[in-house]
Steps between C-alpha positions, in 0.01 A plus 500: 500500500169329568377779734561758228288299267229468759509870579490589134208264451324643802549854382376412155196330645427801726522739201277275290246466783495876560465571131223246449293546815567837649545710186390308190579665172251341265122536495467121523715484817304792651172324427625169644609686819157667530319168450723324752435765761120489433512118522689509828243743649213287375647183650558678829136620509371153413714350773364750752143431388553125524647531850200713600251245359682214686473694824125563439454128427678406825286747697181361340612146584562589862170678528313198353679272746399728789143517384486121472633469852247755639218319315609167655521657846155656459353162389666324784361746758151472343513122518610523867205726583253274324630198684479678833136585450 
């Protein structure tokens, strides 16, 4: 008896979901669906942009670290040459 109730509830939920999301009947429901899709696309684009910016920041950090190391090596070799003379 319990499984019939669950199946009936599940079928009712499926019909309600399909009616509300896939094929809304009212203008309000259609507008809500359009806005939700637009919001989802906007959030996806913002996430992609944020990930791209984080990658650029990490690249810049690595480049700055490499430049600092090269500068230190150049200074060290200059000091070595000066002391040798």
